[in-house]
C-alpha positions as CSV (number, residue, x, y, z in Angstrom):
1,X,155.5,106.9,128.4
2,X,155.3,103.7,126.4
3,X,154.4,103.2,122.8
4,X,151.2,101.5,123.9
5,X,150.0,104.7,125.5
6,X,150.6,106.6,122.3
7,X,148.7,103.9,120.4
8,X,145.8,104.1,122.8
9,X,145.7,107.9,122.6
10,X,145.6,107.8,118.8
11,X,142.8,105.2,118.7
12,X,140.8,107.1,121.3
13,X,141.2,110.4,119.3
14,X,139.9,108.7,116.3
15,X,137.0,107.2,118.3
16,X,136.1,110.7,119.5
17,X,136.0,111.9,115.9
18,X,133.8,109.0,114.9
19,X,131.5,109.5,117.9
20,X,130.9,113.1,116.9
21,X,129.6,111.9,113.6
22,X,126.5,110.5,115.4
23,X,125.6,113.7,117.1
24,X,123.8,115.4,114.2
25,X,120.1,115.7,115.0
26,X,117.6,114.6,112.3
27,X,114.0,115.6,111.9
28,X,113.0,113.3,109.1
29,X,114.4,110.1,107.6
30,X,116.1,112.1,104.9
31,X,118.9,113.1,107.3
32,X,120.1,109.5,107.3
33,X,122.3,110.8,104.5
34,X,124.3,112.5,107.3
35,X,125.6,109.1,108.2
36,X,127.4,108.9,104.8
37,X,130.0,111.5,105.8
38,X,133.1,109.6,106.8
39,X,136.0,111.0,108.8
40,X,138.5,112.9,106.6
41,X,141.4,112.2,109.0
42,X,144.4,110.3,107.7
43,X,144.0,107.8,110.6
44,X,141.0,106.3,108.9
45,X,141.6,102.6,108.0
46,X,140.6,100.8,104.9
47,X,138.0,98.9,106.9
48,X,136.5,102.2,108.0
49,X,136.4,103.4,104.5
50,X,134.6,100.3,103.3
51,X,132.1,100.7,106.2
52,X,131.5,104.3,105.3
53,X,130.9,103.3,101.7
54,X,128.4,100.7,102.8
55,X,126.6,103.2,105.0
56,X,126.5,105.7,102.1
57,X,125.0,103.1,99.8
58,X,122.5,102.1,102.5
59,X,121.5,105.7,103.2
60,X,121.1,106.5,99.5
61,X,119.0,103.4,98.9
62,X,116.8,104.3,101.8
63,X,116.5,107.9,100.7
64,X,115.5,106.8,97.2
65,X,112.9,104.4,98.7
66,X,111.4,107.2,100.8
67,X,111.3,109.5,97.8
68,X,109.4,106.9,95.7
69,X,107.0,106.3,98.5
70,X,106.4,110.0,99.0
71,X,105.6,110.4,95.3
72,X,103.3,107.3,95.4
73,X,101.5,108.7,98.4
74,X,100.9,112.1,96.8
75,X,99.5,110.3,93.8
76,X,97.2,108.3,96.0
77,X,96.1,111.5,97.8
78,X,95.2,113.1,94.5
79,X,93.3,110.1,93.5
80,X,91.3,110.2,96.7
81,X,90.6,113.9,96.3
82,X,89.5,113.6,92.7
83,X,87.5,110.4,93.0
84,X,83.8,110.3,92.3
85,X,81.6,110.5,95.4
86,X,80.8,106.8,95.3
87,X,84.6,106.0,95.0
88,X,85.9,108.4,97.7
89,X,85.6,105.9,100.5
90,X,87.5,103.3,98.6
91,X,90.2,105.7,97.6
92,X,90.5,107.0,101.2
93,X,90.9,103.5,102.5
94,X,93.7,102.8,99.9
95,X,95.4,106.0,101.0
96,X,95.2,104.9,104.7
97,X,96.6,101.5,103.8
98,X,99.5,103.0,101.9
99,X,100.4,105.4,104.7
100,X,100.4,102.5,107.1
101,X,102.3,100.0,104.9
102,X,105.1,102.5,104.0
103,X,105.7,103.2,107.7
104,X,105.7,99.5,108.6
105,X,108.2,98.7,105.8
106,X,110.5,101.5,106.9
107,X,110.4,100.6,110.6
108,X,111.1,96.9,110.0
109,X,114.1,97.7,107.9
110,X,115.5,100.3,110.3
111,X,114.9,97.9,113.3
112,X,116.9,95.1,111.6
113,X,119.5,97.2,109.7
114,X,121.9,100.0,109.9
115,X,119.8,102.4,112.1
116,X,120.5,100.6,115.4
117,X,123.8,98.9,114.4
118,X,125.9,101.3,116.4
119,X,123.8,100.8,119.6
120,X,125.3,98.5,122.2
121,X,123.2,95.4,123.1
122,X,121.1,96.9,125.9
123,X,120.4,100.2,124.0
124,X,119.6,98.2,120.8
125,X,117.1,96.1,122.8
126,X,115.3,99.2,124.2
127,X,115.2,100.9,120.8
128,X,113.9,97.7,119.2
129,X,111.2,97.5,121.9
130,X,110.1,101.0,121.1
131,X,110.0,100.3,117.4
132,X,108.1,97.1,117.9
133,X,105.4,98.9,119.9
134,X,104.8,101.3,117.0
135,X,104.8,98.4,114.5
136,X,102.2,96.6,116.6
137,X,100.0,99.7,116.6
138,X,100.3,100.3,112.9
139,X,99.5,96.6,112.2
140,X,96.3,97.1,114.2
141,X,95.5,100.2,112.3
142,X,96.1,98.4,109.0
143,X,93.7,95.7,110.0
144,X,91.1,98.2,111.0
145,X,91.0,100.2,107.8
146,X,88.4,98.0,106.0
147,X,85.9,98.4,108.8
148,X,85.6,102.2,108.2
149,X,82.2,103.0,106.7
150,X,82.7,106.7,106.0
151,X,85.4,109.0,104.6
152,X,85.4,111.0,107.8
153,X,86.2,107.8,109.8
154,X,89.1,107.1,107.5
155,X,90.4,110.6,107.8
156,X,90.1,110.4,111.6
157,X,92.1,107.2,111.7
158,X,94.8,108.7,109.6
159,X,95.1,111.9,111.6
160,X,94.6,110.5,115.1
161,X,95.9,107.0,114.7
162,X,98.3,106.2,111.9
163,X,100.1,109.5,112.1
164,X,99.0,111.1,115.4
165,X,99.8,108.2,117.7
166,X,103.1,107.3,116.1
167,X,104.9,110.3,114.6
168,X,107.3,107.9,112.9
169,X,109.3,110.4,110.8
170,X,109.4,113.4,113.1
171,X,109.6,111.8,116.6
172,X,110.4,108.0,116.7
173,X,113.3,107.9,114.2
174,X,115.1,111.0,115.7
175,X,114.6,109.5,119.1
176,X,116.0,106.1,118.3
177,X,119.0,107.7,116.5
178,X,119.5,109.9,119.5
179,X,119.5,106.9,121.8
180,X,122.2,105.2,119.8
181,X,124.3,108.4,119.6
182,X,124.1,108.9,123.4
183,X,124.8,105.3,124.1
184,X,127.9,105.3,121.9
185,X,129.3,108.2,123.9
186,X,128.7,106.4,127.2
187,X,130.3,103.3,125.8
188,X,133.4,105.2,124.6
189,X,133.8,106.8,128.0
190,X,133.4,103.6,129.9
191,X,135.6,101.7,127.5
192,X,138.6,103.1,125.7
193,X,138.7,106.4,127.6
194,X,138.6,104.7,131.0
195,X,141.5,102.5,129.9
196,X,143.4,105.6,128.7
197,X,142.8,107.4,132.0
198,X,144.0,104.4,134.0
199,X,147.2,104.2,131.9
200,X,147.9,107.9,132.2
201,X,147.4,107.7,136.0
202,X,149.8,104.8,136.2
203,X,152.3,106.9,134.4
204,X,152.0,109.6,137.1
205,X,150.1,112.2,135.1
206,X,147.4,114.4,136.6
207,X,144.1,113.3,135.0
208,X,141.8,115.3,137.3
209,X,140.7,117.7,134.5
210,X,140.2,114.9,132.0
211,X,138.2,112.8,134.4
212,X,136.0,115.8,135.3
213,X,135.2,116.4,131.7
214,X,134.5,112.8,131.0
215,X,132.1,112.7,134.0
216,X,130.3,115.7,132.7
217,X,130.0,114.1,129.2
218,X,128.7,110.9,130.6
219,X,126.1,112.6,132.8
220,X,124.8,114.6,129.9
221,X,124.9,111.6,127.5
222,X,122.9,109.6,130.0
223,X,120.4,112.4,130.4
224,X,120.1,112.6,126.6
225,X,119.6,108.9,126.3
226,X,116.9,108.8,128.9
227,X,115.1,111.8,127.2
228,X,115.3,110.2,123.8
229,X,114.1,106.9,125.2
230,X,111.0,108.5,126.7
231,X,110.2,110.0,123.3
232,X,110.7,106.7,121.5
233,X,108.3,105.0,123.9
234,X,105.6,107.6,123.4
235,X,106.2,109.2,120.0
236,X,102.6,110.3,119.8
237,X,102.9,112.7,122.8
238,X,101.8,116.3,122.0
239,X,105.1,117.5,123.7
240,X,107.4,115.6,121.3
241,X,108.8,118.7,119.7
242,X,109.8,120.3,123.0
243,X,111.0,117.0,124.3
244,X,113.2,116.5,121.3
245,X,114.7,119.9,121.7
246,X,115.5,119.2,125.4
247,X,117.1,115.9,124.5
248,X,119.1,117.5,121.7
249,X,120.4,120.1,124.2
250,X,121.6,117.4,126.5
251,X,123.4,115.6,123.7
252,X,125.0,118.9,122.7
253,X,126.3,119.3,126.3
254,X,127.8,115.8,126.1
255,X,129.4,116.7,122.8
256,X,130.9,119.9,124.2
257,X,132.4,118.1,127.2
258,X,133.7,115.3,125.0
259,X,135.4,117.8,122.7
260,X,137.0,119.5,125.7
261,X,138.2,116.1,126.9
262,X,139.7,115.5,123.5
263,X,141.6,118.8,123.8
264,X,142.8,117.7,127.3
265,X,144.0,114.4,125.9
266,X,146.0,116.2,123.2
267,X,147.6,118.3,125.9
268,X,148.6,115.2,127.9
269,X,149.9,113.7,124.7
270,X,152.1,116.7,124.0
271,X,153.3,116.6,127.6
272,X,154.3,112.9,127.4
273,X,156.0,113.6,124.1
274,X,158.0,116.3,125.6
275,X,159.0,114.1,128.6
276,X,160.1,111.3,126.3
277,X,162.2,113.7,124.2
278,X,163.9,115.1,127.3
279,X,164.7,111.7,128.6
280,X,166.3,110.5,125.4
281,X,170.1,110.8,125.3
282,X,171.4,113.2,122.7
283,X,173.2,111.5,119.9
284,X,176.9,112.3,119.8
């Protein structure tokens, strides 16, 4: 076994560790903080450490922004509740506008920033399409707020439109993140892991078990991707909770198979190490 094989095995093992970091399942934007956890392995490079620090800063800034917006929203809601009767409509409209604007601001940042950075080009394009569709609906909602003539109309728009049709925090964001996590697994299997399998085969090793595990992982990851994509394209569906649970289960299956593949790679690595040691002449 050549040194290049060992190098490839090492880099793939690290890639698997990093891929697992994307598999955590969020329900609100607060869990973006999960992305701040970097690999603790000694194989982590300085570049990866810097990237982890950048992700940590980005996540913390985003979390702080969401916290401030949540506090401002609560204040606006209290103002609307306590407003005089002749001011309730105006206060309700202000609340509707605030709810819409904070979602628009968040979606535009996530679309253009870290949230889809780990997606490959095709997956990023599909995630962006889903996000843009929600942005378009919210912009229409924002433009329609002034035309409401009663408090009940505003409440209906908030419940059935701004929140109900989009479910930004509880459906769209987890779905987009799940798309990127699933796509990264597929990319890892089709890229570095395929190269590794080909080299192991060329060296005469039996990769049947490894290939089977990778095939299972890819199938599950693709199923998860498709399920998350469906949710992202229709985040207002009443079934979004059960759909997310099903997508999460498929992603977990992919993670399990990928973990087993990592164990198989370690076994092959030990086997090649033993073969190299036995073929090395003993020093006299």
